MDTraj code that builds the backbone (N, CA, C; nanometers):
import mdtraj as md
import numpy as np

residues = "UNK UNK UNK UNK UNK UNK UNK UNK UNK UNK UNK UNK UNK UNK UNK UNK UNK UNK UNK UNK UNK UNK UNK UNK UNK UNK UNK UNK UNK UNK UNK UNK UNK UNK UNK UNK UNK UNK UNK UNK UNK UNK UNK UNK UNK UNK UNK UNK UNK UNK UNK UNK UNK UNK UNK UNK UNK UNK UNK UNK UNK UNK UNK UNK UNK UNK UNK UNK UNK UNK UNK UNK UNK UNK UNK UNK".split()
xyz = np.array([
    [-5.9240, -0.2130, 6.2951],
    [-5.9718, -0.2834, 6.1694],
    [-6.0975, -0.3374, 6.1956],
    [-6.2089, -0.3222, 6.1883],
    [-6.3050, -0.3868, 6.2407],
    [-6.3609, -0.5186, 6.1131],
    [-6.4699, -0.5713, 6.1446],
    [-6.4832, -0.7200, 6.0976],
    [-6.4713, -0.7018, 5.9516],
    [-6.5393, -0.5645, 5.9097],
    [-6.6009, -0.5447, 5.7662],
    [-6.4918, -0.5395, 5.7051],
    [-6.3401, -0.5400, 5.7207],
    [-6.2434, -0.5138, 5.6304],
    [-6.2247, -0.6530, 5.6430],
    [-6.1639, -0.7334, 5.7379],
    [-6.1646, -0.8695, 5.7405],
    [-6.2442, -0.9289, 5.6406],
    [-6.3447, -0.9184, 5.6368],
    [-6.4142, -1.0382, 5.5266],
    [-6.3910, -0.9732, 5.3866],
    [-6.3103, -0.8261, 5.3525],
    [-6.2989, -0.7746, 5.2178],
    [-6.1905, -0.8181, 5.2188],
    [-6.0587, -0.8342, 5.3258],
    [-5.9611, -0.8971, 5.2944],
    [-5.9900, -1.0758, 5.2694],
    [-6.0428, -1.1050, 5.2999],
    [-6.0701, -1.2614, 5.2673],
    [-6.1502, -1.2791, 5.1376],
    [-6.2331, -1.2080, 5.0803],
    [-6.3051, -1.2435, 4.9522],
    [-6.1657, -1.1731, 4.8621],
    [-6.0655, -1.1192, 4.8490],
    [-5.9729, -1.0690, 4.7881],
    [-5.8874, -1.1747, 4.7917],
    [-5.8855, -1.2017, 4.8896],
    [-5.7442, -1.3664, 4.8836],
    [-5.8029, -1.4764, 4.7949],
    [-5.9691, -1.4539, 4.8636],
    [-6.0567, -1.6256, 4.7645],
    [-6.0042, -1.5754, 4.6113],
    [-6.0551, -1.4608, 4.6240],
    [-6.0709, -1.5014, 4.4465],
    [-5.9359, -1.4609, 4.3579],
    [-5.8122, -1.3969, 4.4252],
    [-5.6945, -1.4705, 4.4135],
    [-5.6589, -1.6536, 4.3451],
    [-5.7063, -1.6457, 4.4435],
    [-5.6824, -1.8188, 4.4571],
    [-5.7882, -1.8760, 4.3512],
    [-5.9186, -1.8496, 4.3181],
    [-5.9878, -1.8827, 4.2372],
    [-5.9181, -1.8482, 4.1191],
    [-5.8586, -1.7594, 4.0576],
    [-5.8312, -1.6909, 3.9390],
    [-5.7463, -1.7970, 3.9136],
    [-5.6468, -1.8511, 3.9727],
    [-5.5248, -1.8994, 3.8807],
    [-5.5668, -2.0664, 3.8394],
    [-5.6875, -2.0889, 3.9478],
    [-5.7427, -2.2458, 3.8439],
    [-5.7967, -2.2459, 3.7357],
    [-5.7792, -2.3545, 3.6436],
    [-5.7868, -2.3502, 3.4995],
    [-5.9856, -2.3860, 3.4845],
    [-6.0124, -2.4399, 3.3893],
    [-6.1429, -2.4316, 3.3594],
    [-6.1817, -2.5735, 3.4248],
    [-6.3271, -2.5610, 3.4577],
    [-6.3437, -2.6988, 3.5404],
    [-6.4576, -2.7370, 3.4997],
    [-6.4798, -2.7423, 3.3331],
    [-6.5624, -2.7845, 3.2807],
    [-6.4993, -2.8947, 3.1819],
    [-6.5238, -3.0238, 3.2239],
    [-6.5135, -3.1390, 3.1393],
    [-6.5633, -3.1409, 3.0040],
    [-6.6786, -3.1035, 2.9908],
    [-6.7892, -3.0831, 2.8112],
    [-6.6211, -3.1093, 2.7405],
    [-6.5712, -2.9754, 2.6993],
    [-6.4882, -3.0370, 2.5435],
    [-6.3838, -3.1424, 2.5181],
    [-6.3147, -3.1935, 2.6168],
    [-6.2492, -3.2985, 2.6523],
    [-6.3934, -3.3867, 2.6585],
    [-6.4626, -3.4039, 2.6955],
    [-6.5295, -3.5583, 2.6755],
    [-6.5892, -3.5632, 2.5432],
    [-6.6718, -3.3988, 2.5047],
    [-6.6601, -3.4728, 2.3333],
    [-6.5665, -3.4918, 2.2609],
    [-6.4321, -3.4338, 2.2642],
    [-6.3474, -3.4927, 2.1984],
    [-6.2824, -3.5916, 2.2016],
    [-6.3299, -3.6851, 2.3256],
    [-6.2805, -3.8219, 2.3694],
    [-6.4195, -3.9745, 2.2545],
    [-6.5144, -3.8973, 2.2047],
    [-6.5877, -3.9790, 2.1517],
    [-6.5592, -3.9849, 2.0441],
    [-6.5531, -4.1032, 2.0335],
    [-6.4826, -4.1212, 1.8928],
    [-6.5301, -4.2624, 1.7929],
    [-6.6129, -4.3546, 1.8789],
    [-6.7115, -4.4887, 1.8580],
    [-6.8188, -4.3801, 1.8205],
    [-6.8394, -4.4616, 1.7160],
    [-6.9289, -4.3882, 1.6214],
    [-7.0879, -4.4935, 1.5837],
    [-7.1967, -4.5329, 1.6177],
    [-7.2588, -4.6055, 1.5662],
    [-7.2466, -4.5888, 1.3753],
    [-7.2710, -4.6848, 1.3060],
    [-7.2770, -4.6260, 1.0989],
    [-7.4380, -4.6510, 1.1140],
    [-7.5497, -4.6915, 1.2176],
    [-7.6437, -4.6644, 1.1923],
    [-7.7162, -4.5389, 1.2016],
    [-7.7161, -4.5080, 1.3307],
    [-7.7776, -4.4047, 1.3728],
    [-7.6858, -4.2468, 1.3987],
    [-7.5486, -4.2650, 1.3843],
    [-7.4674, -4.1550, 1.4135],
    [-7.4477, -4.1290, 1.5660],
    [-7.5042, -4.2188, 1.6547],
    [-7.4545, -4.1850, 1.8152],
    [-7.2990, -4.2469, 1.8339],
    [-7.2862, -4.1153, 1.9317],
    [-7.1246, -4.1573, 1.9408],
    [-7.1170, -4.1663, 2.1142],
    [-7.0252, -4.2932, 2.0890],
    [-6.9987, -4.2835, 2.2184],
    [-6.8819, -4.2873, 2.2996],
    [-6.8406, -4.2571, 2.3954],
    [-6.6839, -4.2388, 2.4352],
    [-6.5985, -4.3303, 2.4136],
    [-6.4725, -4.3212, 2.4418],
    [-6.4162, -4.3988, 2.3945],
    [-6.3445, -4.5280, 2.5340],
    [-6.3879, -4.4986, 2.6113],
    [-6.3658, -4.6147, 2.7181],
    [-6.5025, -4.6825, 2.7198],
    [-6.6339, -4.6780, 2.6592],
    [-6.7169, -4.7617, 2.6057],
    [-6.6875, -4.8693, 2.6350],
    [-6.7270, -4.9854, 2.6716],
    [-6.6726, -5.1412, 2.6791],
    [-6.7945, -5.2323, 2.5338],
    [-6.7462, -5.3228, 2.5253],
    [-6.8255, -5.4395, 2.3841],
    [-6.9441, -5.4916, 2.4774],
    [-6.9890, -5.4625, 2.6072],
    [-7.1822, -5.5299, 2.6092],
    [-7.2130, -5.4296, 2.6219],
    [-7.1799, -5.2522, 2.6471],
    [-7.2870, -5.1178, 2.6439],
    [-7.2970, -5.1552, 2.4620],
    [-7.2118, -5.1368, 2.3749],
    [-7.2073, -5.1054, 2.2241],
    [-7.2914, -5.2373, 2.1887],
    [-7.2799, -5.3748, 2.2340],
    [-7.3838, -5.4693, 2.1932],
    [-7.4950, -5.4234, 2.2144],
    [-7.5541, -5.3801, 2.3234],
    [-7.6623, -5.3439, 2.3595],
    [-7.7491, -5.2664, 2.3288],
    [-7.6197, -5.1161, 2.2869],
    [-7.7323, -5.0235, 2.2115],
    [-7.7990, -5.1220, 2.0438],
    [-7.7538, -5.1904, 2.0348],
    [-7.6861, -5.2685, 1.8349],
    [-7.8010, -5.3538, 1.8618],
    [-7.8526, -5.4386, 1.9622],
    [-7.9636, -5.4686, 2.0084],
    [-8.1297, -5.4284, 2.0250],
    [-8.0855, -5.3308, 2.0987],
    [-8.2406, -5.2716, 2.1534],
    [-8.2601, -5.1382, 2.0669],
    [-8.1756, -5.0885, 2.0223],
    [-8.1798, -4.9559, 1.9445],
    [-8.2084, -5.0138, 1.7647],
    [-8.1750, -5.0770, 1.7267],
    [-8.1789, -5.1769, 1.5719],
    [-8.1743, -5.2589, 1.5533],
    [-8.1735, -5.4017, 1.6901],
    [-8.2100, -5.5442, 1.6203],
    [-8.0887, -5.5619, 1.5297],
    [-7.9696, -5.5134, 1.5382],
    [-7.8694, -5.5486, 1.4661],
    [-7.7888, -5.6276, 1.5489],
    [-7.6552, -5.6932, 1.4806],
    [-7.4986, -5.6906, 1.5691],
    [-7.4141, -5.6357, 1.6043],
    [-7.3449, -5.6365, 1.7159],
    [-7.2535, -5.5234, 1.7024],
    [-7.1421, -5.4814, 1.5815],
    [-7.1162, -5.5727, 1.5152],
    [-7.0392, -5.5671, 1.4150],
    [-7.1018, -5.4983, 1.3209],
    [-7.2248, -5.5110, 1.2746],
    [-7.2992, -5.4417, 1.1626],
    [-7.3061, -5.2802, 1.2178],
    [-7.3002, -5.2368, 1.3786],
    [-7.3409, -5.1508, 1.3844],
    [-7.1818, -5.0299, 1.4069],
    [-7.0977, -5.1425, 1.4665],
    [-6.9401, -5.0859, 1.5093],
    [-6.8408, -5.1599, 1.4127],
    [-6.8595, -5.1360, 1.3075],
    [-6.7467, -5.2044, 1.2522],
    [-6.6403, -5.1897, 1.2742],
    [-6.5725, -5.0749, 1.3127],
    [-6.3957, -5.0355, 1.3284],
    [-6.4324, -5.0904, 1.4698],
    [-6.4812, -5.1222, 1.5513],
    [-6.4664, -5.0998, 1.6590],
    [-6.3863, -5.2174, 1.7221],
    [-6.2490, -5.2049, 1.7775],
    [-6.1781, -5.3421, 1.8598],
    [-6.2063, -5.3317, 1.9870],
    [-6.1940, -5.4536, 2.0445],
    [-6.1607, -5.4419, 2.2175],
    [-6.0298, -5.4204, 2.2673],
    [-6.0046, -5.3166, 2.3541],
    [-5.8996, -5.2989, 2.4334],
    [-5.8923, -5.3255, 2.5579],
])
top = md.Topology()
chain = top.add_chain()
for i, resn in enumerate(residues, 1):
    res = top.add_residue(resn, chain, resSeq=i)
    for name in ("N", "CA", "C"):
        top.add_atom(name, md.element.get_by_symbol(name[0]), res)
traj = md.Trajectory(xyz[None], top)
């Protein structure tokens, strides 16, 4: 058996391994996790976003308070 056959066998094994894995993209999961919405501009934020980042958005983008932009936000 030559080296060409070994390489072909290795490619087949690696192809079988990689086909067993699920999707590697987290785009759909991240889009589903965006459930904090600014009521002024409708920008979405991830569920894990903390209050200081939301306050910064409200002040810098709209010159409003966090309560005005995110009335439904509750700190967890």
